[in-house]
C-alpha positions in Angstrom: 52.0 54.0 97.5 55.2 54.8 96.5 56.0 56.3 99.9 54.0 53.5 102.0 56.2 51.4 99.7 59.3 53.3 100.3 59.1 52.9 104.4 58.4 49.8 104.2 61.6 48.5 101.8 63.4 50.8 104.6 62.0 48.6 107.8 62.5 45.5 106.8 66.6 46.5 105.9 66.0 48.2 109.3 64.7 45.3 110.8 67.8 42.9 109.3 70.9 44.9 110.6 69.4 45.2 113.9 67.1 42.5 114.8 63.5 43.7 115.7 63.8 44.5 118.9 63.8 48.0 118.3 61.8 47.7 114.8 58.8 49.8 117.3 61.3 52.5 117.9 62.0 53.0 114.0 58.4 53.3 113.4 58.2 56.0 116.4 61.0 58.1 115.1 60.5 57.4 111.0 56.6 59.1 112.0 57.7 62.0 113.9 55.4 65.3 112.6 58.3 67.4 111.7 55.7 70.4 110.8 55.4 70.7 115.0 57.0 73.6 117.0 60.5 74.7 115.8 60.7 75.4 119.4 59.4 72.5 121.0 63.0 70.4 118.9 65.2 72.9 119.4 64.8 72.5 122.9 63.8 69.6 124.1 65.6 67.7 127.9 68.3 65.2 127.0 69.5 62.7 128.8 73.0 61.9 127.9 75.1 58.4 129.3 78.8 58.3 129.5 80.5 55.6 128.5 84.7 54.2 129.1 83.9 51.1 131.1 83.0 48.6 128.0 84.5 45.6 130.0 84.0 43.9 132.8 86.3 42.4 135.7 86.3 39.1 134.2 86.6 40.7 130.4 82.4 40.2 129.2 81.1 43.3 127.2 78.8 46.2 128.2 76.0 46.3 125.9 73.8 50.3 125.3 71.4 47.8 124.1 68.9 48.0 127.2 68.5 51.7 126.3 66.9 51.0 123.5 64.9 47.5 124.6 64.3 48.7 127.9 62.9 51.9 126.5 64.4 54.7 129.2 64.3 57.7 127.1 68.3 58.3 126.6 68.6 60.6 123.8 72.4 61.0 123.4 75.6 59.0 124.4 79.0 60.1 124.2 82.0 57.2 124.4 84.7 58.1 125.7 87.3 57.9 126.3 89.5 59.5 122.5 93.0 59.8 123.6 96.2 61.0 121.2 99.3 59.6 121.1 102.9 60.8 120.4 103.9 58.8 117.0 101.6 60.1 113.7 98.0 58.1 113.4 98.3 56.6 117.2 95.1 57.3 118.9 93.6 54.7 121.7 90.1 54.2 123.4 91.3 54.6 126.6 93.8 51.7 126.1 93.8 50.5 122.9 93.7 51.4 119.0 90.3 52.3 117.5 90.7 49.1 115.8 90.8 46.5 118.3 88.7 44.3 117.5 88.3 43.7 121.1 86.4 47.0 120.7 83.8 45.2 118.2 80.8 44.5 119.9 80.9 48.3 121.2 81.0 49.5 117.0 77.9 47.4 117.2 76.0 48.9 119.8 77.0 51.2 119.0 75.0 51.2 115.4 72.8 49.8 117.1 71.7 52.7 118.7 71.9 55.0 116.3 69.5 52.9 113.5 66.9 53.5 117.0 67.7 57.7 116.6 70.4 57.6 119.4 73.2 59.9 118.7 76.4 58.2 119.8 79.2 61.3 120.7 83.1 60.4 120.7 85.2 62.2 123.8 88.0 63.5 123.9 90.6 64.2 126.5 89.2 63.6 130.4 91.6 63.0 132.7 94.0 61.5 131.1 97.2 64.5 129.7 98.4 65.7 126.7 95.2 65.0 123.7 94.9 68.6 123.7 98.6 70.3 124.8 98.6 68.4 121.2 96.4 69.5 119.1 97.8 73.7 121.0 100.6 74.1 119.2 101.7 75.2 115.4 99.7 75.1 112.6 101.7 72.0 111.4 101.8 70.1 115.1 97.7 70.9 114.3 98.1 69.1 111.4 99.6 66.2 112.8 98.0 65.3 115.1 93.9 66.6 114.2 93.9 64.5 110.9 93.9 61.4 112.6 91.7 62.2 114.6 88.9 63.1 112.6 90.1 60.1 110.1 88.9 57.9 113.6 85.0 60.5 113.6 84.3 59.5 110.2 85.1 55.6 109.8 83.6 55.3 113.4 80.3 57.0 112.5 80.1 59.3 115.3 77.7 61.9 115.0 79.6 64.7 117.3 82.6 65.1 119.1 82.5 66.1 123.3 85.8 68.2 123.8 86.7 67.7 127.3 89.0 69.3 127.6 90.9 69.4 131.7 94.1 70.6 130.9 95.5 74.1 130.1 94.5 74.8 126.5 94.5 78.0 124.8 91.8 79.7 123.5 92.5 80.8 119.9 93.6 76.4 120.2 90.2 75.4 121.1 88.3 77.5 118.6 91.0 76.4 115.6 89.8 73.5 117.1 86.1 73.6 116.9 86.1 76.3 113.4 88.1 72.7 111.8 85.7 69.9 112.8 81.9 72.5 112.0 84.8 73.1 108.3 85.2 68.7 107.4 82.1 67.6 109.7 79.5 69.8 108.4 76.7 72.1 110.5 75.0 68.7 111.5 77.9 67.8 113.5 77.7 68.0 117.1 79.9 69.8 118.7 80.3 69.8 122.9 82.2 70.7 125.7 81.6 69.0 129.1 83.5 72.0 131.6 83.1 71.7 135.2 80.3 74.2 136.3 82.5 77.0 138.2 83.6 77.3 134.8 80.6 78.7 133.9 80.2 81.5 136.9 84.4 83.1 136.2 86.2 81.0 139.7 88.7 78.4 138.7 88.0 75.3 136.3 90.5 72.9 134.5 90.4 74.4 130.3 92.6 76.8 130.8 90.8 79.3 128.7 87.1 81.4 129.3 84.5 79.7 128.2 82.9 83.0 128.5 84.5 84.4 126.1 84.3 80.8 123.9 80.3 81.3 123.9 80.2 84.7 122.8 83.1 84.0 119.5 81.9 80.6 119.1 78.8 79.8 120.5 76.5 78.8 117.5 78.3 76.1 116.3 78.3 74.4 120.3 75.7 73.0 121.0 75.7 72.4 124.6 77.6 72.0 127.3 77.4 68.9 129.7 78.5 70.2 133.2 79.9 68.4 136.0 78.6 69.3 138.7 80.2 66.7 140.9 83.7 65.9 142.2 83.3 69.0 144.3 82.6 71.1 141.8 79.2 72.6 142.9 77.7 72.1 145.8 75.0 69.5 145.8 72.3 68.8 145.9 71.1 72.8 146.6 72.9 73.0 143.5 73.6 76.9 143.8 76.0 76.7 141.1 73.1 76.7 138.6 71.6 79.3 139.9 75.0 80.9 139.8 74.6 80.4 136.0 71.8 80.5 134.7 71.8 84.9 136.6 74.9 84.8 134.5 73.0 84.7 132.1 74.1 80.9 129.5 71.3 80.0 127.8 70.1 77.3 130.1 68.7 75.2 127.1 72.9 74.7 126.1 73.7 73.6 129.8 72.8 70.2 130.6 73.7 68.3 134.9 75.7 66.5 134.4 75.8 64.4 137.7 78.1 60.7 139.0 75.6 57.8 138.7 77.5 56.5 141.3 79.6 57.0 144.4 82.8 54.7 143.3 82.7 56.7 139.6 82.7 60.0 141.1 82.3 62.0 144.4 79.8 63.6 144.9 76.6 60.3 144.1 74.0 61.7 144.6 70.9 59.4 144.7 67.3 59.7 142.3 64.9 59.9 145.9 67.4 62.5 146.7 67.1 64.3 142.7 63.8 64.2 142.5 63.0 66.0 146.5 66.3 68.4 144.9 64.8 69.5 141.6 61.8 70.5 144.4 64.0 73.8 145.5 66.4 74.3 141.8 63.9 76.4 140.6 65.0 74.8 137.2 63.3 76.3 133.5 61.0 75.8 131.9 60.5 72.2 129.7 61.7 74.1 126.7 64.4 75.7 127.7 65.9 73.0 130.3 69.6 71.5 128.6 68.9 67.7 130.5 71.3 66.2 132.9 74.2 63.4 132.0 75.6 60.6 133.6 79.0 60.2 134.6 79.7 57.0 133.9 77.4 54.1 132.2 78.5 51.1 134.0 77.5 50.4 136.9 74.3 53.5 136.9 72.6 53.0 140.3 69.8 51.8 141.1 70.5 49.0 138.2 74.1 48.6 138.9 76.4 46.4 136.6 73.3 43.9 136.1 70.9 47.2 135.2 72.7 49.9 134.6 69.9 51.2 131.6 67.8 52.3 135.1 69.1 55.2 136.1 68.2 56.7 132.0 65.1 55.6 133.0 64.2 56.9 135.9 66.1 60.6 135.4 64.1 61.1 132.5 61.1 61.1 133.9 61.9 63.9 136.9 61.1 67.3 136.5 61.3 69.2 133.8 62.8 66.6 131.6 59.9 63.9 132.0 60.4 62.7 128.1 59.0 59.2 129.6 59.7 55.8 129.0 58.6 54.8 125.7 59.4 58.6 124.0 62.6 58.3 123.7 62.9 60.7 120.6 59.6 62.5 121.0 60.7 65.7 121.6 64.8 66.0 120.5 65.8 68.9 117.7 65.7 68.2 113.4 69.3 68.8 114.0 70.1 65.7 116.2 68.9 62.7 115.1 
């Protein structure tokens, strides 16, 4: 009786916070059988959307809420891109301060998704250079830039960070950053990286350090790799690089297949029908060893485009070994990621 009363109160408080729309998602996730196979929970595929373009050209906010209300199967959303600038505490989300009023609706959306069980990560770095070189200097210099970053991660209640290192960084530097994040934010905080596909097979890439060495030294601290199979870094749709990564001995449950969601976002786009056909020839591992799919980026994802970008996630979640299925957002997600 006591348990039911607490649960009813919790549901009521939740609905008051984010509205009735996501009530069914809360009830579903609050009743997950925590005694189900730990292997099933740990190795479930992920469906991940990067979200960098937060407003349309007319300034209208691009809502993330349909990822919940349309039962898309999304498990994680990565907010891009955090940049460390020269002055102490000068941290921007794209071109504006993280405290700018223009992001008020975004932060509300994030709370809505988190209340529904979707994990939210912050992407650091990307194509704009400088953030990682600032974190790769002396210990004093590291602290100067790291401490304000830590404040942002805590203040905005991110569930994790995606380290998109697209500039030269030393192995010692990335290890120091990972170690501090783990120490300061705890064992449940997600730490991912976003290498291009060639980085996992010992070929030229963007990050400077060797990923195989990093995995050997700090793999236990890295949740997974959002691997970029677009922009010429693999041979889509054949996915030869995926097979080469598997042959190298990588744990494929940690290799998320990154795709372009629209040809205007990144080269190497393949539509979902072509992807579905390609899956038959990829030789992907079974569901409990497949890392999942991620898409760059959300706002204009095809086939729905600007009006219904959530459709990409909804359709990808039913393909191949992911098969999360519509309406089952958290059915098989790792308990450590809930």
